[in-house]
N, C-alpha and C positions, 0 to 999 in steps of 0.2 A: 724848102730850100735848105741845103746843107753846104757849109764851106769850112775850110781850115784857115785859121789866122796864125801865122808864125811870127811872133814879135821878136826882133833882134836889135839890140842897141836902142831900145825905146822907139822902134820904127817898124812899119809894115812895108812889104813890097808895094810898089806903086799900083799894081793891078789888084790889090786887096784893100785899098784905102776907101773905096766907095762900094757899098753893097746895095744893090737895087732889087727890090721885090715888090710884088703886088700886095695890096692890103688883104688881110685875111689868111695869108700863107703862114704855115708853121716854119719857123726859122730855127736852125740848129747851128751854133757856132762852136767849133772845136778850137780852143785857143791854147797855144804854147808860148812860153816866154823864156828868154835867157836870164831874166831877172825877176825876183820876187816883187809883186805889186798886186794891184786890184784892177780888174777890167771893169769899167763902168759905162753903161749905155744910157745916155741922157734921154729924157722924154718918157722912157719906159721905166726909168729908175731901177735898172737891173745891174747887179754886181756879181762878180765871182772872183775868188782869190786865185792868184797865179803863183804857183810854187814849182819852179823848175826841178826836175824835168817832167813833172806831171802835166798831163793835158787836162785842161778845164773844159767844161761843157756849159753853154748857156742856151737854153731852149725856151721859146716863147712864140705866141701868135702875134703877128704883125698887124694888130687891129687898129693902130693909129696911123693916119697918113701924115706925111711930112718928111723933113730931114732931121735926123737925130745924130748928134756927134757921139763918138765913143772915144774913151781916153784911158790912160793909165792913171788911176785916181790918186795914188799916193805921190807920184812924181809930177802930177798935173801936166802930163804930156798928151796932147791931142794926137790920135792915131788916124782917124778917118770919120766916116759918116754912114749911117744907114738911111737910104732913101726908100720910103714906102709910098707907092703910087696908088691912088684910089682906083677901084675896079670900075 
């Protein structure tokens, strides 16, 4: 599963706020932001630096089922959630 997340004004478009995948899938997130910060995926404890205009990449296997919030870490702004459904 691959998707683009374009963060603008500390927010994501409504259709990008919830990412749904099946457990075991490889996930690749391409993330751009208009502000410098750090993208943090809770539960998986994954982080990547955001430095405009550079696109950051976060790749991982969705091996844990559940709902995991992701945020802009430094500004403590919740962006959305990753929902991983058991197979």
